SERO-4910 file (N, C-alpha, C, O; in steps of 0.05 Angstrom, whole numbers):
BEGIN
 pado doro    nc1    nc2    nc3   cac1   cac2   cac3    cc1    cc2    cc3    oc1    oc2    oc3
  Unk    A   2102   1835   2280   2103   1864   2285   2099   1870   2314   2092   1852   2330
  Unk    A   2105   1895   2322   2103   1904   2350   2086   1929   2351   2085   1945   2332
  Unk    A   2073   1933   2374   2059   1958   2379   2078   1977   2393   2091   1969   2412
  Unk    A   2079   2001   2384   2100   2020   2392   2088   2046   2400   2071   2057   2386
  Unk    A   2096   2058   2423   2086   2084   2431   2106   2097   2449   2124   2085   2460
  Unk    A   2102   2123   2453   2119   2139   2470   2106   2141   2498   2084   2150   2500
  Unk    A   2120   2131   2518   2108   2130   2545   2102   2157   2556   2086   2160   2574
  Unk    A   2116   2178   2546   2113   2205   2557   2091   2221   2544   2081   2241   2555
  Unk    A   2083   2212   2520   2064   2229   2504   2041   2212   2493   2034   2216   2470
  Unk    A   2030   2194   2508   2010   2176   2498   1984   2190   2490   1968   2180   2474
  Unk    A   1980   2214   2500   1956   2229   2493   1958   2243   2466   1938   2251   2454
  Unk    A   1983   2246   2456   1988   2260   2431   1989   2241   2408   1977   2246   2387
  Unk    A   2003   2219   2411   2008   2200   2389   1992   2175   2393   1992   2164   2415
  Unk    A   1980   2165   2372   1966   2140   2373   1987   2117   2371   2009   2121   2362
  Unk    A   1979   2094   2381   1997   2070   2380   2002   2063   2351   1984   2061   2335
  Unk    A   2028   2058   2345   2036   2051   2318   2044   2021   2316   2053   2009   2336
  Unk    A   2040   2010   2293   2050   1983   2287   2077   1985   2273   2079   1998   2252
  Unk    A   2096   1971   2284   2124   1973   2273   2134   1944   2268   2130   1927   2285
  Unk    A   2146   1940   2246   2157   1914   2239   2185   1910   2248   2201   1928   2248
  Unk    A   2191   1885   2257   2219   1878   2265   2231   1863   2241   2221   1843   2232
  Unk    A   2254   1872   2232   2268   1860   2209   2296   1853   2218   2313   1870   2221
  Unk    A   2301   1827   2221   2327   1818   2232   2350   1823   2213   2372   1829   2222
  Unk    A   2345   1822   2187   2367   1823   2168   2381   1851   2168   2403   1853   2157
  Unk    A   2368   1871   2180   2381   1897   2181   2406   1896   2198   2425   1912   2195
  Unk    A   2407   1876   2216   2431   1873   2233   2452   1854   2220   2473   1851   2231
  Unk    A   2445   1843   2197   2463   1823   2185   2478   1833   2160   2486   1817   2144
  Unk    A   2480   1859   2158   2495   1870   2135   2524   1860   2135   2534   1853   2114
  Unk    A   2536   1858   2158   2564   1848   2160   2565   1819   2152   2583   1811   2137
  Unk    A   2546   1803   2160   2546   1775   2153   2542   1771   2123   2556   1755   2111
  Unk    A   2523   1786   2111   2520   1784   2082   2545   1792   2067   2553   1779   2047
  Unk    A   2558   1812   2077   2583   1821   2064   2605   1800   2066   2619   1796   2046
  Unk    A   2608   1787   2089   2628   1766   2092   2622   1742   2074   2640   1732   2061
  Unk    A   2596   1734   2073   2589   1711   2056   2593   1717   2027   2604   1701   2012
  Unk    A   2585   1741   2019   2589   1749   1990   2618   1750   1983   2626   1739   1962
  Unk    A   2634   1763   1999   2663   1765   1993   2676   1738   1992   2692   1732   1974
  Unk    A   2670   1720   2012   2682   1694   2012   2673   1677   1988   2689   1662   1977
  Unk    A   2647   1679   1981   2637   1664   1958   2650   1673   1932   2659   1656   1917
  Unk    A   2651   1699   1928   2663   1709   1903   2693   1703   1901   2703   1696   1880
  Unk    A   2707   1705   1924   2736   1698   1923   2740   1669   1916   2759   1662   1902
  Unk    A   2722   1652   1926   2726   1623   1920   2718   1617   1891   2732   1603   1877
  Unk    A   2696   1628   1882   2686   1622   1854   2704   1634   1833   2709   1622   1812
  Unk    A   2715   1658   1838   2731   1672   1818   2760   1666   1820   2774   1665   1800
  Unk    A   2770   1663   1845   2799   1660   1849   2807   1634   1862   2831   1628   1866
  Unk    A   2787   1617   1868   2792   1592   1882   2806   1596   1909   2822   1579   1917
  Unk    A   2800   1619   1922   2812   1625   1948   2793   1619   1970   2769   1626   1969
  Unk    A   2803   1605   1991   2787   1598   2014   2789   1620   2035   2810   1633   2037
  Unk    A   2769   1624   2051   2771   1644   2073   2791   1634   2094   2794   1610   2098
  Unk    A   2806   1653   2106   2826   1645   2126   2814   1631   2150   2825   1612   2160
  Unk    A   2790   1639   2158   2776   1627   2180   2747   1622   2173   2735   1638   2158
  Unk    A   2735   1601   2184   2706   1596   2178   2689   1619   2190   2697   1632   2210
  Unk    A   2667   1625   2177   2648   1645   2187   2632   1633   2210   2618   1613   2206
  Unk    A   2634   1646   2234   2620   1636   2257   2596   1654   2263   2600   1678   2269
  Unk    A   2572   1644   2261   2548   1660   2263   2546   1673   2291   2538   1696   2293
  Unk    A   2552   1658   2312   2548   1668   2339   2564   1694   2344   2554   1712   2359
  Unk    A   2587   1696   2332   2604   1720   2337   2592   1745   2324   2598   1767   2332
  Unk    A   2575   1741   2303   2564   1763   2288   2536   1770   2297   2528   1793   2299
  Unk    A   2519   1749   2302   2491   1753   2307   2483   1757   2336   2461   1765   2342
  Unk    A   2502   1750   2355   2495   1753   2383   2491   1782   2390   2509   1798   2389
  Unk    A   2467   1789   2399   2460   1816   2405   2436   1817   2423   2419   1799   2423
  Unk    A   2434   1838   2439   2411   1842   2457   2392   1863   2446   2374   1872   2459
  Unk    A   2397   1871   2421   2380   1891   2408   2357   1880   2393   2359   1858   2382
  Unk    A   2335   1895   2391   2312   1888   2375   2312   1906   2351   2306   1930   2354
  Unk    A   2317   1896   2327   2318   1914   2304   2290   1921   2294   2274   1904   2287
  Unk    A   2285   1947   2293   2259   1957   2283   2264   1977   2260   2283   1993   2262
  Unk    A   2248   1975   2239   2251   1994   2217   2227   2014   2219   2204   2005   2218
  Unk    A   2233   2039   2222   2213   2060   2224   2219   2082   2204   2238   2097   2207
  Unk    A   2203   2083   2183   2207   2103   2162   2197   2130   2172   2176   2132   2184
  Unk    A   2212   2151   2166   2205   2178   2175   2186   2191   2154   2192   2193   2131
  Unk    A   2162   2198   2164   2143   2214   2148   2143   2242   2159   2147   2247   2183
  Unk    A   2137   2262   2142   2140   2290   2150   2114   2302   2161   2112   2327   2161
  Unk    A   2095   2286   2169   2070   2298   2180   2077   2313   2206   2094   2305   2221
  Unk    A   2063   2335   2210   2069   2353   2232   2070   2339   2259   2089   2342   2275
  Unk    A   2050   2323   2265   2048   2308   2291   2052   2278   2287   2042   2262   2302
  Unk    A   2066   2271   2266   2070   2243   2260   2088   2230   2281   2108   2241   2290
  Unk    A   2081   2205   2288   2096   2191   2308   2124   2183   2298   2144   2184   2313
  Unk    A   2126   2175   2273   2152   2167   2262   2171   2191   2262   2195   2188   2267
  Unk    A   2161   2215   2255   2178   2239   2256   2187   2244   2285   2210   2252   2289
  Unk    A   2169   2240   2304   2175   2244   2332   2198   2226   2341   2216   2234   2355
  Unk    A   2197   2201   2332   2218   2181   2339   2245   2189   2327   2265   2189   2341
  Unk    A   2245   2197   2302   2270   2204   2288   2282   2229   2300   2307   2232   2300
  Unk    A   2266   2247   2310   2276   2272   2320   2278   2273   2351   2284   2294   2362
  Unk    A   2275   2250   2363   2277   2248   2393   2305   2255   2402   2325   2248   2388
  Unk    A   2307   2269   2424   2333   2277   2435   2345   2253   2450   2337   2246   2472
  Unk    A   2365   2240   2437   2376   2215   2448   2391   2221   2475   2392   2204   2492
  Unk    A   2402   2245   2477   2416   2252   2501   2398   2251   2526   2407   2244   2548
  Unk    A   2372   2257   2522   2353   2256   2544   2342   2228   2549   2325   2224   2566
  Unk    A   2352   2209   2534   2345   2181   2537   2315   2177   2537   2303   2169   2557
  Unk    A   2302   2183   2515   2273   2180   2513   2264   2150   2517   2279   2132   2510
  Unk    A   2241   2146   2529   2231   2119   2533   2207   2114   2515   2190   2131   2512
  Unk    A   2206   2089   2504   2184   2082   2487   2173   2055   2497   2186   2039   2509
  Unk    A   2147   2052   2492   2133   2028   2501   2129   2009   2477   2119   2017   2456
  Unk    A   2139   1985   2480   2137   1965   2459   2122   1941   2469   2129   1930   2490
  Unk    A   2102   1932   2454   2087   1908   2462   2086   1889   2438   2081   1897   2415
  Unk    A   2092   1864   2443   2092   1844   2421   2109   1821   2429   2117   1819   2452
  Unk    A   2115   1803   2410   2108   1806   2382   2081   1795   2376   2070   1778   2390
  Unk    A   2069   1805   2354   2042   1798   2346   2042   1790   2317   2062   1794   2302
  Unk    A   2020   1779   2308   2017   1772   2280   2025   1743   2274   2041   1732   2289
  Unk    A   2014   1732   2253   2019   1704   2246   2045   1699   2230   2052   1676   2225
  Unk    A   2059   1721   2222   2082   1717   2206   2074   1710   2177   2051   1714   2169
  Unk    A   2093   1699   2162   2087   1692   2134   2074   1664   2132   2065   1657   2110
  Unk    A   2073   1650   2153   2060   1623   2154   2072   1604   2133   2057   1588   2121
  Unk    A   2098   1606   2130   2111   1586   2112   2121   1563   2129   2136   1567   2148
  Unk    A   2114   1539   2121   2122   1515   2135   2150   1507   2126   2158   1512   2104
  Unk    A   2165   1494   2144   2191   1484   2137   2189   1465   2113   2172   1448   2112
  Unk    A   2207   1469   2094   2207   1452   2070   2187   1461   2049   2180   1445   2031
  Unk    A   2177   1486   2052   2156   1496   2033   2166   1495   2005   2189   1500   1999
  Unk    A   2148   1488   1986   2154   1487   1958   2135   1505   1942   2117   1518   1954
  Unk    A   2138   1506   1916   2120   1521   1899   2129   1549   1895   2148   1559   1908
  Unk    A   2115   1563   1877   2121   1591   1871   2105   1609   1889   2080   1607   1890
  Unk    A   2118   1628   1902   2105   1646   1920   2108   1674   1908   2130   1685   1904
  Unk    A   2085   1686   1903   2084   1713   1889   2079   1734   1910   2060   1733   1926
  Unk    A   2096   1755   1910   2095   1777   1929   2090   1803   1914   2105   1810   1896
  Unk    A   2068   1817   1921   2062   1843   1911   2066   1863   1934   2052   1861   1955
  Unk    A   2083   1883   1931   2088   1902   1952   2092   1930   1940   2098   1933   1917
  Unk    A   2088   1950   1957   2094   1978   1950   2107   1991   1974   2097   1988   1997
  Unk    A   2129   2006   1969   2142   2021   1991   2150   2004   2014   2163   1983   2011
  Unk    A   2142   2013   2039   2149   1999   2063   2135   1972   2066   2140   1957   2084
  Unk    A   2117   1966   2047   2104   1939   2048   2123   1916   2044   2116   1893   2048
  Unk    A   2148   1923   2035   2168   1901   2031   2180   1892   2057   2192   1871   2058
  Unk    A   2177   1908   2079   2189   1901   2105   2184   1873   2114   2203   1859   2121
  Unk    A   2159   1863   2114   2155   1836   2125   2168   1814   2109   2170   1791   2118
  Unk    A   2177   1820   2085   2189   1799   2067   2219   1800   2066   2232   1783   2054
  Unk    A   2232   1821   2078   2261   1824   2076   2276   1801   2088   2296   1792   2077
  Unk    A   2267   1791   2112   2281   1769   2124   2279   1743   2107   2298   1728   2105
  Unk    A   2256   1739   2094   2252   1716   2076   2271   1718   2053   2285   1699   2046
  Unk    A   2273   1742   2040   2291   1745   2017   2320   1743   2025   2336   1732   2010
  Unk    A   2327   1752   2049   2354   1750   2059   2362   1721   2064   2384   1712   2056
  Unk    A   2343   1705   2075   2348   1677   2080   2351   1662   2053   2367   1644   2050
  Unk    A   2334   1670   2034   2335   1657   2007   2362   1664   1993   2373   1648   1979
  Unk    A   2372   1689   1997   2397   1697   1986   2420   1679   1997   2437   1670   1982
  Unk    A   2420   1675   2023   2441   1658   2035   2438   1629   2025   2458   1615   2021
  Unk    A   2413   1620   2021   2409   1593   2011   2421   1591   1982   2434   1570   1976
  Unk    A   2417   1611   1966   2428   1611   1939   2458   1610   1939   2471   1596   1924
  Unk    A   2470   1627   1957   2500   1625   1960   2508   1597   1966   2527   1586   1954
  Unk    A   2494   1584   1985   2501   1557   1993   2498   1537   1970   2515   1520   1966
  Unk    A   2476   1539   1955   2472   1522   1932   2494   1524   1911   2504   1504   1901
  Unk    A   2502   1549   1905   2523   1554   1885   2549   1541   1895   2563   1529   1879
  Unk    A   2555   1544   1920   2580   1533   1931   2579   1502   1932   2599   1489   1928
  Unk    A   2555   1491   1938   2552   1462   1938   2559   1450   1911   2569   1427   1910
  Unk    A   2553   1464   1890   2559   1454   1863   2589   1451   1859   2598   1436   1842
  Unk    A   2605   1465   1875   2634   1465   1873   2647   1446   1894   2662   1428   1887
  Unk    A   2640   1450   1919   2652   1435   1941   2635   1438   1966   2631   1460   1976
  Unk    A   2624   1415   1976   2606   1416   1999   2619   1426   2024   2607   1439   2040
  Unk    A   2645   1418   2028   2659   1427   2052   2664   1457   2052   2661   1470   2073
  Unk    A   2670   1467   2029   2674   1496   2027   2647   1511   2032   2647   1532   2045
  Unk    A   2626   1500   2021   2599   1512   2025   2592   1514   2055   2582   1534   2063
  Unk    A   2598   1493   2070   2592   1493   2099   2610   1513   2114   2602   1524   2134
  Unk    A   2634   1517   2103   2652   1535   2116   2644   1564   2112   2646   1581   2130
  Unk    A   2634   1570   2088   2626   1598   2082   2598   1605   2091   2593   1627   2100
  Unk    A   2580   1586   2088   2552   1591   2097   2546   1570   2119   2534   1549   2113
  Unk    A   2553   1576   2144   2551   1555   2165   2523   1545   2171   2520   1523   2181
  Unk    A   2503   1561   2165   2475   1551   2169   2462   1543   2143   2438   1543   2141
  Unk    A   2479   1536   2123   2468   1529   2097   2450   1504   2097   2430   1504   2083
  Unk    A   2458   1484   2112   2442   1459   2113   2414   1465   2125   2394   1454   2117
  Unk    A   2414   1482   2145   2388   1491   2157   2371   1505   2137   2346   1501   2136
  Unk    A   2383   1522   2120   2368   1536   2100   2359   1518   2078   2337   1522   2067
  Unk    A   2374   1497   2072   2365   1477   2052   2340   1463   2061   2323   1456   2045
  Unk    A   2338   1458   2088   2315   1445   2098   2291   1464   2101   2268   1456   2099
  Unk    A   2297   1489   2105   2276   1509   2109   2261   1514   2083   2236   1517   2084
  Unk    A   2275   1513   2060   2262   1517   2034   2263   1491   2019   2284   1478   2017
  Unk    A   2241   1482   2008   2240   1458   1992   2255   1461   1966   2262   1483   1958
  Unk    A   2260   1439   1951   2276   1440   1927   2263   1455   1904   2276   1464   1886
  Unk    A   2236   1459   1906   2222   1474   1885   2211   1501   1895   2193   1512   1884
  Unk    A   2223   1510   1917   2214   1536   1928   2224   1559   1910   2247   1560   1903
  Unk    A   2206   1578   1904   2212   1599   1886   2196   1624   1894   2173   1622   1902
  Unk    A   2208   1648   1890   2194   1673   1897   2194   1691   1872   2215   1695   1859
  Unk    A   2171   1702   1866   2168   1723   1846   2160   1749   1860   2139   1750   1872
  Unk    A   2177   1769   1858   2172   1794   1872   2163   1816   1852   2177   1821   1832
  Unk    A   2140   1828   1857   2131   1851   1842   2129   1874   1862   2112   1874   1879
  Unk    A   2146   1894   1859   2148   1915   1878   2148   1943   1865   2158   1946   1843
  Unk    A   2136   1962   1879   2135   1989   1869   2145   2008   1890   2138   2006   1914
  Unk    A   2163   2027   1882   2174   2047   1900   2173   2074   1887   2173   2076   1862
  Unk    A   2172   2095   1903   2170   2122   1892   2196   2128   1876   2194   2140   1855
  Unk    A   2219   2121   1888   2244   2126   1874   2265   2107   1885   2259   2090   1902
  Unk    A   2290   2109   1875   2311   2090   1883   2317   2092   1913   2323   2072   1926
  Unk    A   2315   2116   1924   2321   2120   1953   2300   2105   1970   2306   2096   1992
  Unk    A   2276   2102   1959   2254   2089   1973   2256   2058   1971   2240   2044   1983
  Unk    A   2274   2048   1954   2277   2020   1949   2292   2007   1972   2316   2002   1970
  Unk    A   2278   2001   1993   2290   1988   2017   2295   1959   2011   2278   1945   2001
  Unk    A   2319   1950   2018   2326   1922   2013   2338   1918   1985   2340   1896   1975
  Unk    A   2345   1940   1972   2356   1939   1945   2380   1920   1943   2382   1905   1924
  Unk    A   2398   1921   1963   2422   1905   1961   2415   1875   1962   2428   1859   1948
  Unk    A   2395   1868   1977   2387   1839   1978   2373   1831   1952   2379   1810   1941
  Unk    A   2354   1847   1943   2338   1840   1920   2356   1838   1895   2354   1818   1880
  Unk    A   2373   1858   1890   2389   1858   1866   2410   1836   1866   2415   1824   1845
  Unk    A   2422   1831   1889   2442   1810   1891   2429   1782   1886   2440   1765   1873
  Unk    A   2405   1778   1898   2391   1753   1895   2383   1749   1866   2386   1727   1855
  Unk    A   2373   1769   1853   2365   1767   1824   2390   1761   1807   2388   1745   1789
  Unk    A   2411   1775   1812   2435   1772   1796   2447   1744   1799   2455   1732   1779
  Unk    A   2449   1734   1823   2459   1707   1828   2442   1686   1814   2453   1668   1801
  Unk    A   2416   1688   1816   2398   1668   1804   2400   1668   1774   2399   1647   1761
  Unk    A   2404   1692   1763   2406   1694   1734   2433   1684   1724   2435   1670   1704
  Unk    A   2454   1692   1738   2481   1685   1730   2487   1655   1732   2499   1643   1715
  Unk    A   2477   1643   1754   2483   1615   1760   2459   1597   1754   2459   1573   1762
  Unk    A   2439   1607   1740   2416   1592   1731   2402   1577   1754   2397   1553   1752
  Unk    A   2397   1592   1776   2382   1581   1798   2354   1592   1797   2350   1616   1799
  Unk    A   2335   1575   1793   2307   1584   1790   2294   1587   1817   2274   1574   1824
  Unk    A   2304   1606   1832   2295   1611   1859   2280   1638   1861   2263   1642   1879
  Unk    A   2287   1657   1843   2277   1684   1848   2277   1700   1821   2295   1697   1805
  Unk    A   2256   1716   1818   2256   1736   1797   2241   1760   1807   2224   1758   1825
  Unk    A   2247   1784   1796   2234   1808   1807   2229   1828   1784   2244   1830   1765
  Unk    A   2207   1842   1788   2200   1865   1771   2196   1888   1790   2179   1887   1807
  Unk    A   2211   1910   1786   2211   1933   1804   2200   1957   1789   2210   1963   1767
  Unk    A   2181   1970   1800   2170   1995   1788   2179   2019   1805   2172   2021   1828
  Unk    A   2194   2037   1792   2201   2062   1805   2185   2084   1792   2189   2090   1768
  Unk    A   2166   2095   1806   2145   2111   1793   2152   2140   1788   2140   2153   1771
  Unk    A   2171   2151   1803   2176   2180   1801   2201   2187   1786   2206   2211   1782
  Unk    A   2217   2168   1779   2242   2174   1764   2245   2155   1741   2232   2134   1739
  Unk    A   2263   2162   1723   2269   2146   1700   2296   2133   1703   2316   2147   1706
  Unk    A   2298   2107   1703   2323   2093   1706   2336   2089   1678   2324   2076   1661
  Unk    A   2360   2099   1675   2373   2097   1649   2401   2085   1651   2414   2081   1631
  Unk    A   2411   2079   1676   2438   2069   1679   2439   2041   1666   2423   2023   1674
  Unk    A   2458   2036   1648   2460   2009   1636   2465   1987   1656   2455   1965   1652
  Unk    A   2479   1992   1678   2484   1971   1697   2459   1963   1711   2455   1939   1716
  Unk    A   2441   1982   1716   2416   1975   1728   2398   1958   1709   2385   1939   1718
  Unk    A   2398   1966   1684   2382   1951   1665   2392   1922   1662   2377   1904   1658
  Unk    A   2418   1919   1666   2430   1892   1663   2424   1875   1687   2423   1851   1685
  Unk    A   2420   1888   1711   2417   1873   1735   2388   1864   1740   2384   1842   1751
  Unk    A   2369   1880   1732   2342   1873   1739   2323   1887   1720   2329   1907   1708
  Unk    A   2299   1875   1716   2280   1887   1698   2263   1908   1713   2252   1903   1734
  Unk    A   2262   1932   1701   2246   1953   1713   2222   1960   1695   2226   1963   1671
  Unk    A   2199   1962   1707   2176   1973   1693   2174   2002   1702   2165   2007   1724
  Unk    A   2182   2020   1686   2185   2048   1694   2162   2065   1684   2154   2064   1661
  Unk    A   2151   2081   1702   2130   2100   1695   2139   2128   1703   2146   2132   1727
  Unk    A   2139   2147   1685   2147   2174   1691   2121   2191   1694   2105   2193   1676
  Unk    A   2118   2202   1718   2095   2218   1724   2101   2247   1722   2122   2256   1730
  Unk    A   2082   2262   1712   2085   2291   1710   2064   2305   1727   2041   2297   1727
  Unk    A   2073   2325   1742   2054   2341   1757   2040   2361   1740   2052   2374   1723
  Unk    A   2014   2364   1744   1998   2384   1729   1996   2410   1745   1983   2429   1736
***
């Protein structure tokens, strides 16, 4: 995480802790890997060109996720409503924190309990695990094709041990608050469809009732409907 503040208004806003999440910049990469994987598995079609990570991931930007809260003098609200035309300046110090402290080749079942924005520190882990599962599925068909579609697949295989597994228990106010939904649902669906014992999830949406059949088929929801008195 990073310490974040506004250099012009340090007397108004206290220093905030903000998490850096790399996978927010990799939406394009996930889309390319998913499309190429599905085309090969369903239609036996190979991508026209190998996916080259450097062309997609090379960037000078630091991705930060800052959720907007509606408090009158809230710092997150101030950031979201800053006048970009005036080129506001912010003070960032970091990085800090021990990280997830997962060693290379880690094994065993890792249980994650999160609520709301508490999922941020785990999104990069889940994204890496998703790419590993894509690579595993493709390896079952053709190792050369797997390397072509997921170019860092061998690195991911070494990063997670053969018995590495994640169980996610997460709670969100509603579907809109479900950050990382695309990663979580795709990972759960792939593991269930292709019988990869890498991931399972139980998601609690506390303020709405989920009734869409497609959602019920994709993931297990423990739903609680709350009523205001």
